[in-house]
KEFIPA-403368 format. One record per residue: z, y negated, x of N, C-alpha, C, O in turn; residue in three letters; chain. Coordinates in nm, 2 decimals, padded with zeros to 4 digits, always signed. Layout:
<recs>
@npz Z npy Y npx X capz Z capy Y capx X cpz Z cpy Y cpx X opz Z opy Y opx X type ALA mol A
...
</recs>
This chain:
<recs>
@npz -01.86 npy -01.58 npx +02.79 capz -01.75 capy -01.57 capx +02.70 cpz -01.67 cpy -01.68 cpx +02.72 opz -01.62 opy -01.71 opx +02.83 type MET mol A
@npz -01.64 npy -01.74 npx +02.59 capz -01.55 capy -01.86 capx +02.57 cpz -01.39 cpy -01.81 cpx +02.61 opz -01.34 opy -01.70 opx +02.60 type THR mol A
@npz -01.33 npy -01.92 npx +02.65 capz -01.19 capy -01.90 capx +02.70 cpz -01.12 cpy -01.89 cpx +02.57 opz -01.14 opy -01.98 opx +02.49 type THR mol A
@npz -01.04 npy -01.81 npx +02.56 capz -00.96 capy -01.79 capx +02.42 cpz -00.84 cpy -01.88 cpx +02.41 opz -00.76 opy -01.89 opx +02.51 type PRO mol A
@npz -00.82 npy -01.95 npx +02.29 capz -00.73 capy -02.05 capx +02.27 cpz -00.60 cpy -01.98 cpx +02.18 opz -00.62 opy -01.87 opx +02.14 type THR mol A
@npz -00.49 npy -02.05 npx +02.16 capz -00.40 capy -01.98 capx +02.08 cpz -00.48 cpy -01.98 cpx +01.95 opz -00.53 opy -01.87 opx +01.91 type LEU mol A
@npz -00.49 npy -02.09 npx +01.89 capz -00.55 capy -02.08 capx +01.75 cpz -00.66 cpy -01.98 cpx +01.74 opz -00.65 opy -01.90 opx +01.64 type THR mol A
@npz -00.76 npy -01.98 npx +01.83 capz -00.86 capy -01.86 capx +01.82 cpz -00.81 cpy -01.71 cpx +01.81 opz -00.87 opy -01.63 opx +01.74 type SER mol A
@npz -00.70 npy -01.69 npx +01.89 capz -00.62 capy -01.56 capx +01.88 cpz -00.57 cpy -01.55 cpx +01.75 opz -00.58 opy -01.45 opx +01.68 type ILE mol A
@npz -00.48 npy -01.68 npx +01.71 capz -00.41 capy -01.65 capx +01.57 cpz -00.53 cpy -01.64 cpx +01.46 opz -00.49 opy -01.58 opx +01.35 type GLN mol A
@npz -00.65 npy -01.68 npx +01.48 capz -00.74 capy -01.66 capx +01.35 cpz -00.77 cpy -01.52 cpx +01.39 opz -00.76 opy -01.43 opx +01.30 type THR mol A
@npz -00.81 npy -01.48 npx +01.51 capz -00.88 capy -01.32 capx +01.51 cpz -00.76 cpy -01.22 cpx +01.46 opz -00.78 opy -01.12 opx +01.39 type GLN mol A
@npz -00.64 npy -01.25 npx +01.50 capz -00.54 capy -01.18 capx +01.46 cpz -00.52 cpy -01.16 cpx +01.30 opz -00.52 opy -01.05 opx +01.25 type LEU mol A
@npz -00.50 npy -01.29 npx +01.21 capz -00.52 capy -01.30 capx +01.11 cpz -00.62 cpy -01.20 cpx +01.02 opz -00.58 opy -01.11 opx +00.94 type GLU mol A
@npz -00.74 npy -01.22 npx +01.07 capz -00.84 capy -01.16 capx +01.03 cpz -00.84 cpy -01.01 cpx +01.02 opz -00.87 opy -00.94 opx +00.92 type ALA mol A
@npz -00.78 npy -00.96 npx +01.16 capz -00.78 capy -00.81 capx +01.21 cpz -00.67 cpy -00.75 cpx +01.10 opz -00.68 opy -00.64 opx +01.06 type PHE mol A
@npz -00.57 npy -00.82 npx +01.08 capz -00.48 capy -00.77 capx +00.99 cpz -00.52 cpy -00.78 cpx +00.83 opz -00.47 opy -00.69 opx +00.76 type ALA mol A
@npz -00.60 npy -00.89 npx +00.78 capz -00.62 capy -00.90 capx +00.65 cpz -00.75 cpy -00.79 cpx +00.61 opz -00.77 opy -00.74 opx +00.50 type LYS mol A
@npz -00.83 npy -00.77 npx +00.71 capz -00.94 capy -00.65 capx +00.71 cpz -00.88 cpy -00.51 cpx +00.67 opz -00.94 opy -00.43 opx +00.59 type ALA mol A
@npz -00.77 npy -00.48 npx +00.73 capz -00.70 capy -00.38 capx +00.72 cpz -00.60 cpy -00.35 cpx +00.61 opz -00.54 opy -00.24 opx +00.59 type ARG mol A
@npz -00.59 npy -00.48 npx +00.53 capz -00.49 capy -00.50 capx +00.43 cpz -00.33 cpy -00.48 cpx +00.48 opz -00.23 opy -00.46 opx +00.42 type GLU mol A
@npz -00.33 npy -00.50 npx +00.59 capz -00.18 capy -00.51 capx +00.67 cpz -00.08 cpy -00.60 cpx +00.62 opz +00.04 opy -00.55 opx +00.61 type TRP mol A
@npz -00.10 npy -00.71 npx +00.59 capz -00.01 capy -00.80 capx +00.55 cpz +00.09 cpy -00.74 cpx +00.44 opz +00.20 opy -00.80 opx +00.43 type ASP mol A
@npz +00.06 npy -00.65 npx +00.38 capz +00.13 capy -00.57 capx +00.29 cpz +00.28 cpy -00.54 cpx +00.35 opz +00.39 opy -00.55 opx +00.29 type LEU mol A
@npz +00.27 npy -00.50 npx +00.49 capz +00.36 capy -00.43 capx +00.59 cpz +00.42 cpy -00.53 cpx +00.68 opz +00.50 opy -00.51 opx +00.77 type TYR mol A
@npz +00.38 npy -00.64 npx +00.65 capz +00.39 capy -00.74 capx +00.77 cpz +00.53 cpy -00.85 cpx +00.71 opz +00.53 opy -00.97 opx +00.72 type HIS mol A
@npz +00.64 npy -00.78 npx +00.67 capz +00.75 capy -00.86 capx +00.65 cpz +00.81 cpy -00.91 cpx +00.76 opz +00.78 opy -00.86 opx +00.87 type SER mol A
@npz +00.90 npy -01.01 npx +00.75 capz +00.96 capy -01.05 capx +00.88 cpz +01.05 cpy -00.92 cpx +00.96 opz +01.06 opy -00.89 opx +01.08 type PRO mol A
@npz +01.11 npy -00.86 npx +00.87 capz +01.19 capy -00.74 capx +00.92 cpz +01.11 cpy -00.65 cpx +00.98 opz +01.15 opy -00.61 opx +01.09 type LYS mol A
@npz +00.99 npy -00.60 npx +00.92 capz +00.91 capy -00.51 capx +01.00 cpz +00.86 cpy -00.56 cpx +01.13 opz +00.85 opy -00.49 opx +01.23 type ASN mol A
@npz +00.81 npy -00.70 npx +01.11 capz +00.75 capy -00.75 capx +01.25 cpz +00.86 cpy -00.77 cpx +01.35 opz +00.84 opy -00.78 opx +01.48 type ILE mol A
@npz +00.97 npy -00.78 npx +01.30 capz +01.08 capy -00.80 capx +01.41 cpz +01.10 cpy -00.68 cpx +01.48 opz +01.09 opy -00.68 opx +01.60 type ALA mol A
@npz +01.12 npy -00.58 npx +01.42 capz +01.17 capy -00.42 capx +01.45 cpz +01.04 cpy -00.41 cpx +01.53 opz +01.06 opy -00.38 opx +01.65 type MET mol A
@npz +00.88 npy -00.43 npx +01.50 capz +00.79 capy -00.39 capx +01.59 cpz +00.78 cpy -00.46 cpx +01.71 opz +00.72 opy -00.41 opx +01.81 type ALA mol A
@npz +00.83 npy -00.58 npx +01.71 capz +00.84 capy -00.69 capx +01.83 cpz +00.94 cpy -00.61 cpx +01.94 opz +00.91 opy -00.61 opx +02.06 type LEU mol A
@npz +01.04 npy -00.55 npx +01.88 capz +01.14 capy -00.50 capx +01.97 cpz +01.09 cpy -00.37 cpx +02.02 opz +01.11 opy -00.33 opx +02.14 type THR mol A
@npz +01.03 npy -00.32 npx +01.95 capz +00.95 capy -00.19 capx +02.02 cpz +00.87 cpy -00.22 cpx +02.15 opz +00.89 opy -00.18 opx +02.26 type VAL mol A
@npz +00.79 npy -00.30 npx +02.11 capz +00.70 capy -00.35 capx +02.21 cpz +00.74 cpy -00.42 cpx +02.35 opz +00.69 opy -00.42 opx +02.46 type GLU mol A
@npz +00.86 npy -00.48 npx +02.30 capz +00.95 capy -00.53 capx +02.44 cpz +01.00 cpy -00.40 cpx +02.48 opz +01.00 opy -00.39 opx +02.60 type ALA mol A
@npz +01.06 npy -00.32 npx +02.42 capz +01.09 capy -00.22 capx +02.50 cpz +01.00 cpy -00.14 cpx +02.57 opz +01.03 opy -00.09 opx +02.68 type ALA mol A
@npz +00.88 npy -00.12 npx +02.50 capz +00.78 capy -00.06 capx +02.58 cpz +00.75 cpy -00.12 cpx +02.72 opz +00.73 opy -00.05 opx +02.82 type GLU mol A
@npz +00.75 npy -00.25 npx +02.72 capz +00.72 capy -00.35 capx +02.83 cpz +00.85 cpy -00.30 cpx +02.95 opz +00.83 opy -00.26 opx +03.06 type LEU mol A
@npz +00.96 npy -00.31 npx +02.89 capz +01.08 capy -00.28 capx +02.97 cpz +01.06 cpy -00.12 cpx +03.04 opz +01.09 opy -00.10 opx +03.16 type LEU mol A
@npz +01.02 npy -00.03 npx +02.97 capz +01.00 capy +00.10 capx +03.02 cpz +00.92 cpy +00.09 cpx +03.13 opz +00.94 opy +00.18 opx +03.21 type GLU mol A
@npz +00.83 npy +00.00 npx +03.17 capz +00.73 capy +00.00 capx +03.27 cpz +00.84 cpy -00.01 cpx +03.41 opz +00.84 opy +00.05 opx +03.51 type ILE mol A
@npz +00.91 npy -00.09 npx +03.37 capz +01.01 capy -00.12 capx +03.51 cpz +01.14 cpy -00.06 cpx +03.53 opz +01.20 opy -00.08 opx +03.63 type PHE mol A
@npz +01.18 npy +00.05 npx +03.41 capz +01.27 capy +00.14 capx +03.43 cpz +01.28 cpy +00.24 cpx +03.55 opz +01.19 opy +00.32 opx +03.57 type GLN mol A
@npz +01.37 npy +00.23 npx +03.63 capz +01.40 capy +00.29 capx +03.76 cpz +01.33 cpy +00.23 cpx +03.90 opz +01.33 opy +00.28 opx +04.01 type TRP mol A
@npz +01.27 npy +00.11 npx +03.86 capz +01.21 capy +00.05 capx +03.97 cpz +01.31 cpy -00.03 cpx +04.06 opz +01.42 opy -00.07 opx +04.01 type LYS mol A
@npz +01.29 npy -00.05 npx +04.19 capz +01.38 capy -00.17 capx +04.28 cpz +01.32 cpy -00.29 cpx +04.20 opz +01.23 opy -00.30 opx +04.12 type THR mol A
@npz +01.41 npy -00.39 npx +04.28 capz +01.36 capy -00.54 capx +04.25 cpz +01.21 cpy -00.55 cpx +04.30 opz +01.11 opy -00.60 opx +04.24 type GLN mol A
@npz +01.19 npy -00.49 npx +04.42 capz +01.07 capy -00.50 capx +04.50 cpz +00.95 cpy -00.44 cpx +04.44 opz +00.83 opy -00.50 opx +04.42 type ALA mol A
@npz +00.99 npy -00.31 npx +04.40 capz +00.89 capy -00.23 capx +04.31 cpz +00.84 cpy -00.34 cpx +04.19 opz +00.72 opy -00.38 opx +04.17 type GLU mol A
@npz +00.94 npy -00.37 npx +04.11 capz +00.93 capy -00.42 capx +04.00 cpz +00.83 cpy -00.58 cpx +04.00 opz +00.80 opy -00.64 opx +03.90 type SER mol A
@npz +00.81 npy -00.61 npx +04.11 capz +00.75 capy -00.71 capx +04.18 cpz +00.61 cpy -00.71 cpx +04.22 opz +00.53 opy -00.80 opx +04.21 type ALA mol A
@npz +00.59 npy -00.57 npx +04.25 capz +00.46 capy -00.54 capx +04.31 cpz +00.41 cpy -00.39 cpx +04.22 opz +00.42 opy -00.27 opx +04.26 type THR mol A
@npz +00.35 npy -00.44 npx +04.10 capz +00.34 capy -00.31 capx +04.02 cpz +00.19 cpy -00.27 cpx +04.07 opz +00.11 opy -00.35 opx +04.11 type LEU mol A
@npz +00.17 npy -00.13 npx +04.07 capz +00.06 capy -00.04 capx +04.10 cpz -00.04 cpy -00.06 cpx +03.97 opz +00.01 opy -00.05 opx +03.86 type ASN mol A
@npz -00.17 npy -00.07 npx +03.99 capz -00.26 capy -00.10 capx +03.91 cpz -00.23 cpy -00.04 cpx +03.77 opz -00.24 opy -00.11 opx +03.67 type GLU mol A
@npz -00.21 npy +00.09 npx +03.75 capz -00.16 capy +00.15 capx +03.62 cpz -00.05 cpy +00.09 cpx +03.55 opz -00.05 opy +00.08 opx +03.42 type ARG mol A
@npz +00.06 npy +00.04 npx +03.62 capz +00.16 capy -00.02 capx +03.57 cpz +00.12 cpy -00.16 cpx +03.52 opz +00.15 opy -00.20 opx +03.41 type ASP mol A
@npz +00.06 npy -00.22 npx +03.60 capz +00.00 capy -00.37 capx +03.59 cpz -00.10 cpy -00.38 cpx +03.45 opz -00.09 opy -00.47 opx +03.38 type GLN mol A
@npz -00.18 npy -00.28 npx +03.43 capz -00.22 capy -00.29 capx +03.31 cpz -00.15 cpy -00.25 cpx +03.19 opz -00.18 opy -00.29 opx +03.08 type LEU mol A
@npz -00.06 npy -00.16 npx +03.22 capz +00.02 capy -00.12 capx +03.09 cpz +00.11 cpy -00.25 cpx +03.08 opz +00.13 opy -00.28 opx +02.96 type ALA mol A
@npz +00.17 npy -00.33 npx +03.17 capz +00.22 capy -00.43 capx +03.15 cpz +00.17 cpy -00.56 cpx +03.08 opz +00.22 opy -00.63 opx +03.00 type ALA mol A
@npz +00.04 npy -00.55 npx +03.13 capz -00.08 capy -00.64 capx +03.06 cpz -00.07 cpy -00.63 cpx +02.91 opz -00.03 opy -00.73 opx +02.84 type ARG mol A
@npz -00.11 npy -00.51 npx +02.86 capz -00.11 capy -00.44 capx +02.74 cpz +00.03 cpy -00.47 cpx +02.64 opz +00.04 opy -00.51 opx +02.53 type HIS mol A
@npz +00.11 npy -00.43 npx +02.72 capz +00.25 capy -00.45 capx +02.63 cpz +00.30 cpy -00.62 cpx +02.62 opz +00.36 opy -00.66 opx +02.52 type GLU mol A
@npz +00.27 npy -00.69 npx +02.71 capz +00.29 capy -00.85 capx +02.72 cpz +00.21 cpy -00.89 cpx +02.57 opz +00.26 opy -00.94 opx +02.47 type ILE mol A
@npz +00.07 npy -00.85 npx +02.59 capz -00.02 capy -00.89 capx +02.47 cpz +00.02 cpy -00.85 cpx +02.35 opz +00.02 opy -00.94 opx +02.26 type ALA mol A
@npz +00.08 npy -00.71 npx +02.31 capz +00.15 capy -00.68 capx +02.20 cpz +00.27 cpy -00.76 cpx +02.16 opz +00.29 opy -00.81 opx +02.04 type ASP mol A
@npz +00.36 npy -00.77 npx +02.27 capz +00.45 capy -00.88 capx +02.22 cpz +00.41 cpy -01.03 cpx +02.18 opz +00.48 opy -01.10 opx +02.10 type VAL mol A
@npz +00.30 npy -01.07 npx +02.23 capz +00.26 capy -01.20 capx +02.20 cpz +00.18 cpy -01.21 cpx +02.07 opz +00.18 opy -01.31 opx +02.00 type LEU mol A
@npz +00.10 npy -01.08 npx +02.02 capz +00.05 capy -01.07 capx +01.90 cpz +00.18 cpy -01.06 cpx +01.81 opz +00.19 opy -01.14 opx +01.71 type LEU mol A
@npz +00.26 npy -01.00 npx +01.82 capz +00.35 capy -00.98 capx +01.72 cpz +00.43 cpy -01.11 cpx +01.70 opz +00.46 opy -01.14 opx +01.59 type TYR mol A
@npz +00.45 npy -01.20 npx +01.80 capz +00.54 capy -01.31 capx +01.78 cpz +00.41 cpy -01.41 cpx +01.71 opz +00.44 opy -01.51 opx +01.65 type LEU mol A
@npz +00.29 npy -01.38 npx +01.72 capz +00.22 capy -01.49 capx +01.65 cpz +00.22 cpy -01.44 cpx +01.49 opz +00.24 opy -01.52 opx +01.40 type LEU mol A
@npz +00.21 npy -01.32 npx +01.48 capz +00.22 capy -01.24 capx +01.34 cpz +00.34 cpy -01.32 cpx +01.27 opz +00.33 opy -01.38 opx +01.17 type THR mol A
@npz +00.47 npy -01.31 npx +01.34 capz +00.57 capy -01.32 capx +01.27 cpz +00.61 cpy -01.50 cpx +01.25 opz +00.68 opy -01.55 opx +01.16 type ILE mol A
@npz +00.55 npy -01.55 npx +01.34 capz +00.54 capy -01.70 capx +01.32 cpz +00.46 cpy -01.73 cpx +01.22 opz +00.50 opy -01.83 opx +01.15 type SER mol A
@npz +00.36 npy -01.68 npx +01.17 capz +00.26 capy -01.72 capx +01.07 cpz +00.33 cpy -01.66 cpx +00.95 opz +00.34 opy -01.73 opx +00.85 type ARG mol A
@npz +00.38 npy -01.53 npx +00.94 capz +00.43 capy -01.50 capx +00.82 cpz +00.59 cpy -01.59 cpx +00.78 opz +00.64 opy -01.60 opx +00.67 type VAL mol A
@npz +00.62 npy -01.62 npx +00.88 capz +00.74 capy -01.75 capx +00.84 cpz +00.69 cpy -01.88 cpx +00.86 opz +00.77 opy -01.97 opx +00.88 type LEU mol A
@npz +00.56 npy -01.90 npx +00.87 capz +00.53 capy -02.05 capx +00.86 cpz +00.59 cpy -02.11 cpx +00.97 opz +00.62 opy -02.23 opx +00.94 type ASN mol A
@npz +00.63 npy -02.09 npx +01.08 capz +00.65 capy -02.14 capx +01.20 cpz +00.54 cpy -02.19 cpx +01.29 opz +00.47 opy -02.11 opx +01.34 type ILE mol A
@npz +00.53 npy -02.32 npx +01.32 capz +00.44 capy -02.34 capx +01.44 cpz +00.49 cpy -02.31 cpx +01.58 opz +00.57 opy -02.38 opx +01.64 type ASP mol A
@npz +00.44 npy -02.20 npx +01.64 capz +00.50 capy -02.13 capx +01.75 cpz +00.50 cpy -02.23 cpx +01.87 opz +00.60 opy -02.23 opx +01.95 type ILE mol A
@npz +00.41 npy -02.32 npx +01.88 capz +00.40 capy -02.41 capx +01.99 cpz +00.51 cpy -02.51 cpx +01.97 opz +00.60 opy -02.52 opx +02.06 type LEU mol A
@npz +00.52 npy -02.59 npx +01.85 capz +00.61 capy -02.69 capx +01.83 cpz +00.76 cpy -02.60 cpx +01.86 opz +00.84 opy -02.64 opx +01.95 type GLN mol A
@npz +00.80 npy -02.49 npx +01.79 capz +00.91 capy -02.39 capx +01.82 cpz +00.95 cpy -02.40 cpx +01.95 opz +01.07 opy -02.44 opx +01.98 type ALA mol A
@npz +00.86 npy -02.37 npx +02.05 capz +00.83 capy -02.35 capx +02.19 cpz +00.89 cpy -02.46 cpx +02.26 opz +00.97 opy -02.45 opx +02.35 type ALA mol A
@npz +00.83 npy -02.59 npx +02.22 capz +00.87 capy -02.72 capx +02.29 cpz +01.04 cpy -02.78 cpx +02.25 opz +01.12 opy -02.83 opx +02.32 type GLN mol A
@npz +01.05 npy -02.74 npx +02.12 capz +01.20 capy -02.78 capx +02.07 cpz +01.30 cpy -02.69 cpx +02.15 opz +01.41 opy -02.73 opx +02.18 type GLU mol A
@npz +01.26 npy -02.58 npx +02.19 capz +01.36 capy -02.47 capx +02.25 cpz +01.36 cpy -02.53 cpx +02.42 opz +01.46 opy -02.54 opx +02.49 type LYS mol A
@npz +01.24 npy -02.55 npx +02.45 capz +01.25 capy -02.59 capx +02.59 cpz +01.33 cpy -02.74 cpx +02.59 opz +01.40 opy -02.77 opx +02.70 type LEU mol A
@npz +01.34 npy -02.81 npx +02.50 capz +01.39 capy -02.94 capx +02.50 cpz +01.57 cpy -02.91 cpx +02.48 opz +01.66 opy -02.97 opx +02.53 type GLU mol A
@npz +01.58 npy -02.80 npx +02.40 capz +01.71 capy -02.77 capx +02.38 cpz +01.80 cpy -02.74 cpx +02.49 opz +01.92 opy -02.78 opx +02.51 type LEU mol A
@npz +01.72 npy -02.64 npx +02.56 capz +01.74 capy -02.54 capx +02.70 cpz +01.77 cpy -02.66 cpx +02.81 opz +01.86 opy -02.65 opx +02.90 type ASN mol A
@npz +01.67 npy -02.78 npx +02.80 capz +01.73 capy -02.88 capx +02.88 cpz +01.84 cpy -02.95 cpx +02.90 opz +01.88 opy -02.99 opx +03.01 type ALA mol A
@npz +01.91 npy -02.95 npx +02.76 capz +02.03 capy -03.01 capx +02.72 cpz +02.13 cpy -02.93 cpx +02.76 opz +02.23 opy -02.98 opx +02.81 type ARG mol A
@npz +02.13 npy -02.78 npx +02.73 capz +02.20 capy -02.69 capx +02.76 cpz +02.21 cpy -02.65 cpx +02.90 opz +02.32 opy -02.60 opx +02.93 type LYS mol A
@npz +02.12 npy -02.65 npx +02.99 capz +02.13 capy -02.61 capx +03.11 cpz +02.07 cpy -02.74 cpx +03.22 opz +01.97 opy -02.76 opx +03.28 type TYR mol A
@npz +02.17 npy -02.82 npx +03.20 capz +02.14 capy -02.97 capx +03.31 cpz +02.11 cpy -02.92 cpx +03.44 opz +02.17 opy -02.81 opx +03.48 type PRO mol A
@npz +02.01 npy -02.98 npx +03.52 capz +01.98 capy -02.93 capx +03.66 cpz +02.12 cpy -02.96 cpx +03.75 opz +02.16 opy -02.87 opx +03.83 type VAL mol A
@npz +02.19 npy -03.06 npx +03.72 capz +02.31 capy -03.05 capx +03.82 cpz +02.44 cpy -02.95 cpx +03.82 opz +02.53 opy -02.95 opx +03.90 type GLU mol A
@npz +02.42 npy -02.86 npx +03.69 capz +02.50 capy -02.78 capx +03.67 cpz +02.45 cpy -02.64 cpx +03.68 opz +02.52 opy -02.54 opx +03.70 type LYS mol A
@npz +02.33 npy -02.65 npx +03.66 capz +02.25 capy -02.49 capx +03.65 cpz +02.18 cpy -02.47 cpx +03.78 opz +02.16 opy -02.35 opx +03.81 type SER mol A
@npz +02.14 npy -02.56 npx +03.86 capz +02.05 capy -02.52 capx +03.97 cpz +02.13 cpy -02.43 cpx +04.07 opz +02.24 opy -02.46 opx +04.12 type LYS mol A
@npz +02.05 npy -02.32 npx +04.09 capz +02.13 capy -02.22 capx +04.17 cpz +02.22 cpy -02.13 cpx +04.13 opz +02.30 opy -02.08 opx +04.21 type GLY mol A
@npz +02.23 npy -02.09 npx +04.00 capz +02.32 capy -02.00 capx +03.95 cpz +02.25 cpy -01.96 cpx +03.81 opz +02.18 opy -02.03 opx +03.74 type ASN mol A
@npz +02.29 npy -01.85 npx +03.78 capz +02.23 capy -01.78 capx +03.64 cpz +02.37 cpy -01.77 cpx +03.53 opz +02.38 opy -01.69 opx +03.45 type ALA mol A
@npz +02.43 npy -01.84 npx +03.55 capz +02.55 capy -01.84 capx +03.47 cpz +02.47 cpy -01.91 cpx +03.31 opz +02.38 opy -01.98 opx +03.31 type LYS mol A
@npz +02.56 npy -01.86 npx +03.21 capz +02.53 capy -01.89 capx +03.08 cpz +02.58 cpy -02.01 cpx +03.05 opz +02.69 opy -02.03 opx +03.08 type LYS mol A
@npz +02.52 npy -02.11 npx +02.99 capz +02.53 capy -02.25 capx +02.92 cpz +02.70 cpy -02.26 cpx +02.89 opz +02.76 opy -02.36 opx +02.92 type TYR mol A
@npz +02.76 npy -02.17 npx +02.84 capz +02.88 capy -02.17 capx +02.80 cpz +02.96 cpy -02.14 cpx +02.92 opz +03.08 opy -02.16 opx +02.90 type ASP mol A
@npz +02.93 npy -02.11 npx +03.01 capz +03.03 capy -02.07 capx +03.16 cpz +02.99 cpy -02.18 cpx +03.24 opz +03.07 opy -02.19 opx +03.34 type GLN mol A
@npz +02.90 npy -02.28 npx +03.23 capz +02.89 capy -02.36 capx +03.36 cpz +03.00 cpy -02.43 cpx +03.40 opz +03.01 opy -02.47 opx +03.51 type LEU mol A
@npz +03.08 npy -02.44 npx +03.32 capz +03.23 capy -02.55 capx +03.38 cpz +03.31 cpy -02.46 cpx +03.43 opz +03.42 opy -02.50 opx +03.48 type ASP mol A
@npz +03.28 npy -02.33 npx +03.43 capz +03.40 capy -02.23 capx +03.50 cpz +03.39 cpy -02.22 cpx +03.64 opz +03.48 opy -02.15 opx +03.70 type ASP mol A
</recs>
C-alpha cells in the first residue's frame, strides 16, 4: 500500500463526492456547518475527562478520535476545494502570521492571546 499524500486524498475525496453527486450540497455554508459538527464530535470524546485522561485515551476513544480528526480534515479539504484555496499555502501563510503575532520573546511560556501580550 502506498503512503497517501494530501493530493491523493484530495483526488479521492473529490471523486467520492462526484460519484454521489454531492457537490450539489457542498456550498461553503453547508461544509462549514458540517465541519463544526465534526469538530464537536471530536470534542465530545474528551468531555468530562481530566487532563490526564484526555492524554491517555482508551482504545475505543483513540479510534473515535482518529475518525473524527479524519472527518475534520476531509471537510477542510472539501471547503478549500470549493473556495479554491490552496490549503497548504494558506497554512504556511497562517504560520508566518502567527509567528509575527506571537513573537517568542513575548509568548514563550504563556497562553495569552496576541492582543494581551503587553498586559
